[in-house]
N, C-alpha and C positions, 0 to 999 in steps of 0.2 A: 405645476405649470406644464402645459402641453407644448410640444414643439411643432412648428408648422414649416413645411418645406415647400418652397416655390420653385416651379420648373419653368424653363424658358417658354414652354408652350402654354402655360396657364394664361388665362385672359383676364383683362380688367376693363372697366368702362367708367368714364368720368361722368358724374352727375352733378350739375351745378344748380343751386337753389336761387341764385341771383347773379346779376352781371356786375363786374367791377368797373368803376370809373377810374380816371387817372389819379384822383386823390387817394382812393383806396390802395392803388398800387404803390403810391409814394409812402403811405403809412406802413405798408408791409415792409418796404425796403428800409426806411429810416428808423422805424420804431421796433419792429419785430426781428429784423435781421440780427441785431446784436444779441437778442435774447435766445432765438432758436437756431441761428447759424445760417451760413450760406447754402449748405446742402439742402436744408429744409425749404428755404425760399426758392431755390432752383427747382426742386421737385414740385412744389406748388405751382410755379410758373409753367413748368412743362405740362402738368396736368391741365392747367387752365388754357394753355395754347392748343391742346388737343381738341378743344371745342371749336366748332365752326361758328361763324358770325351768327348771333341771335339764336343759337341752339343751346339747350340746357343738358344735352346728353351726347356724348361722343360715340363713335363707332367702337365695336369691341376690338381691343388691341392686345397683343401678347406682351409678356414681361420681357421677352427678347427685344421687342421694339423699344421698350422703355430703357433698358440697359444700353442698347446701342445708341439711342439719342443722348443719354447722359454720359456716355463714354466710360 
């Protein structure tokens, strides 16, 4: 197994294949949170919120930005 090192200057971009409605967000919170945990749901929501309204692709952001937002 190879090791991957992420640096704060490494970039990422969120690409979304579909938009979530309120029911989808409720299912994520009520059904999947007990299975995958709060951290995974928070990360997913953070990525989803990086998208602008009606966009399927975010700007390029750094891992430093992500870590800062997640605390």
